[in-house]
C-alpha positions in Angstrom: 93.9 115.4 52.9 91.4 114.9 50.2 90.5 117.8 48.0 87.8 116.3 45.8 85.0 118.0 44.8 81.3 116.6 46.2 80.0 114.9 43.3 76.3 116.3 44.9 75.4 118.9 42.4 73.1 120.7 45.1 75.9 120.5 47.4 78.2 122.2 44.9 75.6 125.1 43.9 75.2 126.3 47.4 76.1 130.0 48.7 78.3 130.5 51.6 75.8 133.5 52.6 72.7 132.3 51.5 70.0 129.4 52.3 68.2 129.3 48.9 65.8 126.5 48.4 67.0 124.4 51.9 64.2 123.5 53.7 64.1 124.7 57.2 61.9 123.8 60.1 61.4 125.7 63.1 59.3 124.3 66.1 57.4 126.8 68.0 57.5 128.9 64.9 54.2 130.2 65.1 55.1 133.1 67.9 57.8 134.7 69.6 61.5 134.0 69.0 60.4 131.0 66.6 58.5 133.4 64.6 61.6 135.7 63.8 63.8 133.0 63.5 61.1 131.8 60.8 61.2 135.3 58.7 65.2 135.3 59.3 65.7 131.6 57.6 63.1 133.0 54.9 64.7 136.3 54.1 68.3 134.3 53.5 66.3 132.6 51.2 65.3 129.1 53.1 62.0 127.1 52.3 60.2 127.6 55.9 58.2 124.8 57.5 56.2 126.0 60.9 55.9 123.2 63.6 53.6 124.5 66.4 51.0 123.2 68.5 48.6 125.0 67.1 47.9 123.7 63.7 46.0 126.7 62.5 48.2 129.3 63.8 50.9 127.1 62.0 49.5 127.2 58.6 48.4 130.7 58.7 52.1 132.0 59.5 53.5 129.9 57.1 51.2 131.3 54.4 52.0 134.7 55.6 55.9 133.9 55.6 55.7 132.2 52.2 53.4 135.6 50.8 56.1 137.9 52.8 59.1 136.4 51.4 58.2 134.5 48.1 59.2 130.9 49.5 57.8 127.8 49.7 56.3 127.5 53.3 54.0 125.2 54.9 53.1 124.6 58.6 52.0 121.2 60.6 50.9 120.5 64.5 52.6 118.3 66.8 53.8 117.9 69.9 57.2 118.1 70.2 57.5 115.2 72.9 55.4 112.6 70.8 58.1 111.1 68.3 55.4 109.7 66.0 53.7 112.8 65.4 56.8 114.9 64.7 58.1 112.1 62.2 54.4 112.4 60.9 54.9 116.3 60.7 58.5 116.5 59.5 57.4 113.6 56.8 54.5 116.4 55.9 56.6 119.2 56.0 59.4 117.8 53.9 56.9 117.1 51.3 55.9 120.5 50.7 59.4 122.5 51.3 61.6 120.0 50.2 64.2 117.9 52.1 65.0 119.1 55.6 68.7 120.7 56.0 68.0 123.2 58.6 65.9 122.7 62.4 65.8 124.8 65.0 64.5 124.0 67.7 62.7 126.8 69.1 59.6 125.2 70.9 59.3 125.7 74.6 57.8 126.8 78.1 57.9 129.2 80.5 58.5 128.5 84.4 55.1 128.4 85.6 56.2 129.4 89.1 59.0 130.3 90.8 59.3 128.1 93.9 62.0 126.9 95.6 63.2 123.4 95.3 61.1 121.8 98.4 58.3 123.1 97.0 58.3 122.5 93.2 55.7 120.1 91.9 57.6 117.2 90.3 55.2 117.4 87.3 56.6 121.1 86.4 59.9 119.4 86.6 59.2 116.8 84.3 57.2 119.3 82.0 60.5 121.4 81.1 62.7 118.3 80.8 60.2 116.7 78.3 59.1 119.9 76.4 63.1 121.3 76.4 65.1 118.4 76.0 62.8 115.2 74.8 61.7 117.7 72.4 64.7 118.7 71.5 65.9 114.8 71.5 63.1 113.8 69.3 63.1 116.9 66.7 66.8 116.5 65.7 66.3 112.9 65.8 63.4 112.8 63.4 65.3 115.6 60.8 68.9 113.9 61.0 68.5 111.1 58.2 67.5 113.8 55.5 70.5 115.6 56.6 72.8 112.8 56.5 71.2 112.2 53.0 72.1 115.3 51.8 75.7 115.5 53.3 74.2 118.7 54.6 72.8 119.7 57.8 72.2 122.8 60.4 70.8 122.1 64.1 70.2 125.0 66.3 69.1 124.9 69.6 67.8 126.8 72.4 69.1 126.8 75.3 69.6 130.1 78.2 71.7 132.2 80.2 70.1 129.8 83.0 71.6 127.0 81.5 75.0 128.4 81.9 74.4 130.8 85.5 73.1 129.7 88.6 69.7 131.6 89.5 67.4 130.6 92.3 63.6 129.0 92.0 63.8 128.0 88.7 65.6 124.7 88.7 63.6 122.8 86.4 64.2 125.4 83.5 68.1 125.7 84.4 68.4 121.8 84.3 66.6 121.4 81.2 69.1 124.3 79.4 72.0 123.1 81.0 71.1 119.9 79.5 70.4 121.0 75.7 74.1 122.5 76.1 75.3 119.0 76.8 73.1 117.3 74.1 74.5 120.4 71.7 78.2 119.4 71.8 77.8 115.8 72.4 75.6 115.5 69.0 77.9 117.8 67.1 80.7 116.1 67.8 78.8 112.7 66.6 77.9 113.9 63.1 80.4 116.6 62.6 82.2 114.3 59.6 78.4 114.2 58.0 78.8 117.7 57.2 76.2 118.9 59.8 76.8 121.2 62.0 75.0 121.3 65.8 75.2 124.4 67.8 73.1 126.5 70.5 72.3 129.7 71.3 71.8 131.3 75.4 69.4 134.2 75.0 69.3 136.5 78.2 66.1 138.7 78.7 64.8 139.0 75.5 61.1 141.1 74.9 59.0 139.0 73.2 55.4 139.7 73.8 54.7 137.6 76.4 57.4 139.1 78.7 56.4 142.7 77.2 52.7 141.9 78.6 54.4 140.7 81.8 56.7 144.0 82.1 53.7 146.5 81.0 51.8 144.3 84.4 54.0 145.4 86.3 55.1 141.5 86.8 58.6 141.9 85.8 60.9 144.4 86.8 62.3 145.6 83.1 64.9 148.1 84.5 66.8 145.8 87.4 67.3 143.0 84.8 68.4 145.6 82.0 70.8 147.0 84.5 72.4 143.6 85.1 73.5 143.3 81.5 76.2 145.3 80.5 74.5 147.0 77.2 71.9 148.3 79.7 68.6 146.9 77.7 66.8 143.3 77.2 67.2 142.2 73.6 64.7 141.6 70.6 63.4 138.7 69.0 64.8 140.0 65.7 68.7 139.7 67.5 68.6 136.2 68.3 67.1 135.2 64.8 69.8 137.1 63.0 72.6 134.8 64.9 70.8 131.6 64.3 70.0 132.5 60.8 74.2 133.1 60.6 74.6 129.4 62.4 72.3 128.0 59.8 74.4 129.5 56.5 76.0 126.8 54.3 79.2 129.3 55.0 79.0 128.6 58.5 80.3 124.9 58.2 83.6 125.5 60.2 81.1 126.2 63.5 79.9 123.3 65.6 79.3 122.6 69.2 79.2 125.9 70.1 77.0 127.5 72.8 76.7 131.4 71.8 75.7 133.7 74.5 73.0 136.2 73.0 72.7 138.3 76.2 74.1 141.6 76.0 77.1 140.7 78.3 75.0 139.0 81.0 77.1 136.3 81.5 80.5 138.2 81.8 79.7 140.9 84.0 81.6 140.0 87.2 80.2 143.0 89.3 76.3 143.9 88.8 76.9 146.6 91.2 79.7 148.5 89.7 78.9 152.0 87.6 79.9 151.7 84.0 77.3 154.6 82.6 74.0 155.3 81.7 71.3 152.6 80.2 70.0 153.2 77.0 66.7 155.7 77.3 64.8 153.3 74.4 64.8 150.0 72.5 63.4 152.0 69.3 67.1 152.6 67.7 67.2 149.0 67.8 63.7 148.2 66.5 64.2 150.7 63.9 67.1 149.1 62.8 65.0 145.7 61.4 62.2 147.6 60.4 64.4 149.4 57.6 
């Protein structure tokens, strides 16, 4: 086994627990989980590129992150299913923040309607596969050459507990999120000896602003879904971002092909009806951890 040191000075100077100056692109990074991921990568020292459908929102978000974390930042617009548009946007971002070394594929869409398979429009199914699976493929393909040139890369994909478990009336979303698991594992093996790791996280119920609005409107039963998780609550976007930040670090080089549930134990609870204690009364103590 060779123990020779890398001849690449940038590679030698990387720190295990920091992303200092590494170009990090977050798709769907102007809102929701993607926004918190971008903030976390900036906190770790990364140079942040925001890719979003909304160009103004992408650029304004990047500007705020650059100001708040004193880092290089840039925003660009593209639809993740448009390969030419993604390549152009990635080129623009790379010119502003430096070579892309970290990609987080956060762009996604929610199930538009929960219906049985017999009533599901084919267009809904195609939209789910296009945005989640094709989008992950296109963005990963567009960033990989940069990572290979640096002999360093981190690709982190977003699956879901629905890619692991079976729940009815969500066929399109569940199929897409399961496909991302297969994509992640296969690409992880393909590029493992090029200094590139590929992992995925599988969030459970995460209280984004969009879902908070649905809870407040009575469209979603927060308590019922919180009770299903052993920890007795939903997660926060910051908690997902913290795991993604760890996977993006140079020091996480021995983790690849992993699918990490961030679900409060949702996927491991065998009997959801068995009493295991009272649920937390509030999410405020968790929120407070990220405010200090």
